[in-house]
C-alpha positions as CSV (number, residue, x, y, z in Angstrom):
1,M,136.9,104.7,74.7
2,K,135.8,107.2,77.4
3,S,136.9,104.8,80.2
4,K,140.2,104.3,78.5
5,R,140.7,108.1,78.2
6,I,139.9,108.6,81.9
7,S,142.3,105.9,82.9
8,H,145.0,107.4,80.7
9,D,144.4,110.9,82.1
10,S,144.5,109.4,85.7
11,G,147.9,107.9,84.9
12,L,149.3,111.2,83.7
13,D,147.9,113.0,86.8
14,A,149.5,110.4,89.0
15,L,152.9,110.8,87.3
16,S,152.6,114.6,87.5
17,C,152.5,114.4,91.3
18,D,156.0,114.3,92.8
19,D,155.0,112.3,95.9
20,I,153.3,109.6,93.8
21,L,156.2,109.5,91.3
22,C,158.7,109.2,94.1
23,N,156.9,106.3,95.6
24,I,156.9,104.5,92.3
25,L,160.6,105.2,91.7
26,F,161.5,104.1,95.2
27,R,160.4,100.6,94.3
28,L,162.5,100.3,91.2
29,P,166.2,99.0,91.2
30,P,169.0,101.5,90.5
31,E,169.7,100.3,87.0
32,S,166.1,101.2,86.0
33,V,165.9,104.5,87.9
34,F,169.1,105.8,86.3
35,K,167.5,105.4,82.8
36,F,164.6,107.6,83.7
37,I,166.7,110.8,83.9
38,T,166.3,111.1,80.1
39,V,162.5,111.2,80.3
40,S,162.3,115.0,81.0
41,K,164.0,117.8,82.8
42,K,161.5,117.3,85.6
43,W,162.4,113.7,86.1
44,L,166.1,114.5,85.9
45,H,165.8,117.2,88.6
46,L,163.7,114.8,90.8
47,I,166.1,111.8,90.6
48,C,169.2,113.9,91.0
49,S,167.8,115.9,93.9
50,P,169.5,115.4,97.3
51,S,166.3,114.6,99.0
52,F,165.3,111.8,96.6
53,R,168.8,110.4,96.6
54,H,168.9,110.3,100.4
55,S,165.5,108.6,100.7
56,Y,166.3,106.2,97.9
57,L,169.6,105.1,99.4
58,S,167.7,104.2,102.6
59,W,165.9,101.6,100.6
60,W,168.5,100.4,98.1
61,K,172.3,100.1,98.1
62,T,173.8,101.4,94.9
63,N,177.1,100.4,93.4
64,S,180.2,102.7,93.1
65,R,182.2,103.5,90.0
66,L,186.0,102.8,90.1
67,L,187.9,105.7,88.6
68,G,191.4,104.3,89.3
69,F,194.0,103.7,92.0
70,F,195.7,106.4,93.9
71,V,199.4,105.8,94.7
72,C,200.8,107.4,97.9
73,N,204.4,107.0,99.0
74,S,204.4,107.5,102.8
75,S,208.1,108.3,102.7
76,Y,207.1,111.8,101.3
77,L,204.2,112.4,103.6
78,G,205.3,114.6,106.4
79,R,209.0,113.8,105.8
80,S,211.7,115.4,107.8
81,R,214.2,117.8,106.3
82,D,216.7,115.1,105.9
83,G,214.1,112.6,104.7
84,V,213.5,111.1,101.3
85,R,212.8,113.6,98.6
86,R,210.4,113.0,95.8
87,P,211.9,113.1,92.3
88,K,210.5,115.9,90.1
89,S,209.6,113.3,87.5
90,E,207.2,111.5,89.9
91,P,203.8,113.1,90.4
92,A,202.9,114.0,94.0
93,L,199.4,112.6,93.5
94,L,199.4,109.8,91.0
95,L,196.2,108.2,89.7
96,L,196.3,105.0,87.8
97,S,193.1,105.6,85.8
98,T,190.8,102.8,84.9
99,C,188.2,104.7,82.9
100,E,187.6,107.8,80.8
101,E,186.3,109.7,83.9
102,G,189.6,108.9,85.6
103,D,191.5,110.2,82.6
104,D,189.6,113.4,82.7
105,L,190.5,113.9,86.4
106,T,194.2,113.1,85.7
107,F,194.5,115.6,82.9
108,S,192.3,118.3,84.5
109,G,195.3,119.6,86.5
110,I,193.4,119.6,89.8
111,L,195.5,116.7,91.3
112,K,198.6,118.9,91.0
113,Q,197.0,121.4,93.4
114,L,196.1,118.9,96.2
115,G,199.5,117.7,97.4
116,Y,199.7,114.0,98.4
117,F,196.8,111.5,98.7
118,I,195.7,110.7,102.3
119,D,192.2,109.2,102.1
120,S,188.8,109.2,100.3
121,S,185.3,109.0,101.6
122,N,182.0,108.9,99.5
123,G,184.0,110.2,96.5
124,F,185.5,113.1,98.4
125,L,189.3,113.4,98.6
126,L,191.5,114.2,101.6
127,C,194.9,115.4,100.4
128,G,197.7,117.6,101.6
129,R,201.1,117.6,103.3
130,H,201.6,116.7,106.9
131,P,201.4,118.3,109.3
132,K,200.2,121.8,108.2
133,T,198.2,121.7,104.9
134,Y,195.1,119.7,104.2
135,Y,192.6,119.9,101.3
136,V,189.1,118.4,100.8
137,W,188.0,118.0,97.2
138,N,184.4,117.7,96.1
139,P,184.0,115.4,93.1
140,N,180.6,116.9,92.1
141,T,181.4,120.6,92.2
142,K,185.1,120.1,91.3
143,E,186.0,122.5,94.1
144,K,188.6,122.2,96.8
145,Y,188.5,123.5,100.4
146,Q,191.6,124.2,102.4
147,L,191.3,123.4,106.1
148,P,192.7,125.8,108.6
149,R,196.1,124.9,110.0
150,P,196.0,122.3,112.8
151,R,196.8,123.7,116.3
152,V,198.8,120.7,117.6
153,Y,202.0,119.1,116.2
154,F,202.2,115.3,116.1
155,E,205.5,113.8,115.2
156,E,203.8,110.5,114.3
157,L,200.1,110.4,113.5
158,C,197.3,108.4,111.7
159,M,194.3,109.9,110.1
160,A,190.5,109.4,109.7
161,F,188.2,111.0,107.1
162,M,184.4,110.6,107.0
163,V,181.8,112.3,104.8
164,E,178.1,112.3,105.3
165,E,175.4,113.7,103.0
166,C,172.3,115.3,104.6
167,P,168.8,115.1,103.2
168,D,168.9,118.8,102.2
169,G,171.9,118.1,100.0
170,S,174.5,119.7,102.3
171,V,177.7,117.7,102.9
172,C,179.3,117.3,106.4
173,Y,182.8,115.9,106.8
174,K,185.2,115.3,109.6
175,V,189.0,115.0,109.6
176,I,190.7,113.4,112.6
177,R,194.4,113.4,113.4
178,A,195.5,111.0,116.1
179,K,198.8,110.9,117.8
180,C,200.8,107.7,117.6
181,D,203.0,107.2,120.7
182,R,206.0,105.0,120.7
183,I,205.5,101.3,121.4
184,L,207.8,101.6,124.5
185,D,205.5,104.1,126.1
186,E,203.0,102.5,128.5
187,V,200.0,104.7,127.8
188,N,196.3,104.1,127.8
189,T,195.3,107.4,126.2
190,V,195.2,108.7,122.6
191,T,195.4,112.4,121.8
192,I,193.4,113.5,118.8
193,E,192.6,116.7,117.0
194,S,189.3,116.8,115.0
195,F,188.1,119.2,112.3
196,S,184.4,119.5,111.5
197,S,182.9,121.3,108.5
198,D,180.1,122.4,110.7
199,T,182.3,124.4,113.1
200,T,185.2,125.0,110.6
201,T,187.6,124.7,113.5
202,W,190.0,122.1,115.0
203,S,189.2,120.7,118.5
204,Y,191.5,119.0,120.9
205,S,190.6,116.0,123.0
206,T,191.9,112.8,124.7
207,L,190.5,109.3,124.3
208,T,191.0,106.7,127.0
209,C,191.3,102.9,126.7
210,S,191.0,100.1,129.3
211,S,194.4,98.8,128.3
212,T,197.7,100.2,127.0
213,L,197.8,100.9,123.3
214,S,199.7,102.5,120.5
215,L,198.2,103.4,117.1
216,S,200.1,102.4,114.0
217,P,201.6,105.6,112.4
218,R,201.1,106.7,108.8
219,T,197.9,104.7,108.4
220,V,194.3,105.7,107.7
221,A,191.1,104.5,109.4
222,T,188.3,102.4,108.0
223,V,185.0,104.1,108.7
224,I,181.9,102.0,108.9
225,G,178.6,103.6,109.9
226,G,180.4,106.5,111.5
227,V,182.6,104.3,113.6
228,I,186.4,104.6,113.2
229,H,188.7,101.6,113.0
230,W,192.5,102.2,113.3
231,Y,195.3,99.7,113.1
232,A,197.1,99.4,116.5
233,E,200.4,97.8,117.5
234,H,200.7,94.2,118.6
235,G,198.1,93.0,116.1
236,N,195.1,95.0,117.3
237,V,192.4,97.2,115.8
238,A,191.3,100.3,117.8
239,I,187.6,101.2,117.6
240,Y,186.4,104.8,118.3
241,K,182.9,106.3,118.0
242,P,183.2,110.1,117.5
243,D,179.6,110.6,118.8
244,D,180.5,108.8,122.1
245,E,180.5,111.3,124.9
246,D,182.6,109.0,127.1
247,R,185.5,109.5,124.6
248,H,186.4,105.8,124.9
249,I,188.6,103.8,122.5
250,E,188.4,100.0,122.5
251,L,190.9,97.4,121.4
252,I,190.1,94.2,119.6
253,K,192.6,91.5,118.6
254,L,193.0,90.8,114.9
255,P,192.7,87.2,113.8
256,G,195.3,85.4,111.7
257,S,199.1,85.4,112.0
258,Y,201.7,88.0,112.7
259,D,203.9,87.0,109.7
260,C,201.4,88.2,107.0
261,D,202.8,90.2,104.1
262,E,199.8,92.4,103.6
263,K,196.6,93.2,105.6
264,V,193.5,95.3,104.8
265,L,190.3,96.4,106.5
266,G,187.0,97.1,104.8
267,E,183.2,97.0,105.0
268,S,181.2,93.8,104.2
269,F,178.0,93.8,102.2
270,D,176.0,93.6,105.5
271,G,177.8,96.6,107.1
272,L,180.3,94.7,109.2
273,L,184.1,95.1,109.6
274,Q,186.0,92.6,107.5
275,Y,189.7,91.9,107.7
276,G,191.9,90.3,105.1
277,E,195.5,89.2,105.1
278,S,197.8,87.5,102.7
279,T,201.0,85.5,103.0
280,E,203.2,83.9,100.3
281,S,200.8,80.9,100.1
282,G,197.4,82.6,100.1
283,M,194.9,84.9,101.8
284,A,192.1,84.7,104.4
285,I,189.2,87.0,105.2
286,W,187.4,87.3,108.5
287,V,184.3,89.3,109.5
288,L,183.7,90.8,113.0
289,E,180.3,89.6,114.1
290,R,178.4,90.1,117.3
291,E,177.7,87.0,119.4
292,P,174.0,86.1,120.2
293,S,174.6,87.5,123.7
294,G,175.0,90.9,122.2
295,S,178.0,92.1,124.2
296,I,180.8,90.1,122.7
297,F,182.3,90.3,119.2
298,K,184.0,87.4,117.5
299,W,186.0,87.1,114.2
300,N,184.4,84.5,111.9
301,L,186.3,83.1,108.9
302,R,184.5,83.7,105.7
303,C,187.1,82.7,103.1
304,K,190.4,81.0,102.8
305,L,192.2,80.7,99.5
306,K,195.5,79.4,98.2
307,F,197.0,81.4,95.5
308,K,198.5,78.4,93.7
309,T,195.0,76.9,93.5
310,M,193.6,80.2,92.3
311,W,196.0,80.5,89.4
312,K,195.5,76.9,88.4
313,K,191.8,77.5,88.0
314,N,192.3,80.5,85.8
315,P,193.6,79.8,82.2
316,T,196.2,81.8,80.3
317,P,197.1,84.6,80.1
318,M,196.5,84.8,83.9
319,I,198.7,81.8,84.6
320,K,201.8,83.7,83.6
321,F,201.4,85.9,86.7
322,S,201.4,82.9,89.1
323,S,205.2,82.8,89.4
324,K,205.1,86.4,90.8
325,E,204.4,87.3,94.4
326,T,200.6,87.7,95.0
327,Q,199.1,89.9,97.7
328,I,195.7,91.1,98.8
329,L,195.4,94.8,97.8
330,S,192.0,96.2,98.9
331,F,188.4,95.5,99.5
332,L,185.6,97.0,97.5
333,P,183.0,99.3,99.2
334,Q,180.3,97.3,101.0
335,N,181.3,94.2,99.1
336,S,182.2,90.7,100.3
337,E,181.9,89.0,96.9
338,S,185.1,90.3,95.4
339,V,188.6,91.6,96.4
340,F,191.5,93.4,94.7
341,I,194.7,91.5,94.6
342,R,198.1,92.3,93.1
343,S,200.8,90.3,91.3
344,G,203.8,92.3,90.3
345,C,202.6,95.5,88.7
346,H,199.3,94.0,87.7
347,V,196.0,94.4,89.6
348,F,193.3,91.8,89.5
349,L,189.7,91.5,90.8
350,Y,189.0,88.1,92.3
351,H,185.4,86.9,92.5
352,F,184.8,84.4,95.3
353,E,181.6,82.8,94.0
354,S,182.9,82.1,90.5
355,E,186.5,81.7,91.6
356,R,187.4,83.9,88.5
357,V,190.3,86.3,88.3
358,E,189.8,89.4,86.2
359,L,192.6,91.7,85.1
360,V,192.0,95.4,85.9
361,H,193.4,97.6,83.1
362,Y,194.7,100.9,84.1
363,N,196.6,103.8,82.6
364,G,199.7,105.1,84.4
365,R,203.2,104.2,85.2
366,G,202.6,101.0,87.1
367,S,205.8,99.4,86.2
368,F,207.8,102.3,87.8
369,I,206.0,102.2,91.2
370,S,207.8,100.9,94.3
371,W,204.9,98.7,95.2
372,D,206.5,97.6,98.5
373,L,206.9,101.2,99.6
374,C,203.7,102.8,98.3
375,R,200.1,102.5,99.4
376,V,197.8,101.8,96.4
377,V,194.2,102.6,97.1
378,P,191.2,102.2,94.7
379,Y,189.2,105.4,94.2
380,F,185.4,105.0,94.0
381,I,182.7,107.6,93.6
382,P,179.0,106.9,94.2
383,A,177.3,105.7,91.0
384,W,174.5,108.2,91.2
385,P,173.6,110.7,88.4
386,Y,174.5,114.3,89.1
387,S,173.0,117.4,87.6
388,S,174.1,121.0,87.9
389,L,170.4,121.9,88.2
390,C,170.4,120.4,91.7
391,R,173.5,122.1,92.9
């Protein structure tokens, strides 16, 4: 009895030590750790603390929660005076909600204060109206920050948005505006203007490339590990590392064909750049991998799928959508097992391993959206518990 009591007391002493408790929790999968926030306020504070979250995510990769799909009509973003005007009946920032949390965001009224959707990173939103007004919205604090007005005017531009969380809980983000020159211009430089939350100012710089290039206007970058990937003309992707002191931008040819109906960039489960495109017949997905020599990158085909075959393998009611045009829509964050596709005004999630098509239910005016003119982007937030005690 005495030995059992000593063992029990030793266990309590171990769990009362934050360092020992953290080491235990580090070895548990996310689905188990999230349940322990109900044990006590101390455990809630520990698990939700920025330092524990930062250390835990270095061991594990957690999933993200889908709140819905943002709809952005590029015709309204930075339009000229004689450009297309948005009807008053159409929201400037439309979210097709897929869950209760997305409904709360829609009806909170905050979306009406942010202008048009531009991009998202780590759950943070970059919104505004080109070329003067930009906002960054924090999903945890529900606060928005208005960036100072950019110093340089770009007639055509593309954007990049990246958010990083520090171990002390502070959040650092960067917004980059890149000038898009006309295809006819033979230039090997790109003018950019960057905003950093650390300096709270815009800085002007010029990037150089070993060949001529022109970035695709009205697009946003895919950021992987702090590296920016922009679409460029003539079927290229431009790669830029903001921390590179040489301010060099590199071009890599995209695989596939020029006659694709839709193309998307994303991050694979192993942290690599993946590219997907779709035509009337089907879709294909490649991953950019480094050759054994270490100095050459090569696109490797990971998946090729015919839409006709996909619909045949999925029973009704899915089969009724097979007569409509099917396109690839978007990748999931750090995921190579599934992909969003669209048929008409319906959004589906296709799972490569099971070859199963899953209908994604959303609330909104999907049937009234000009899908060919709008950019429809899934909005994810990190699936990590948040407590106001750790703010």
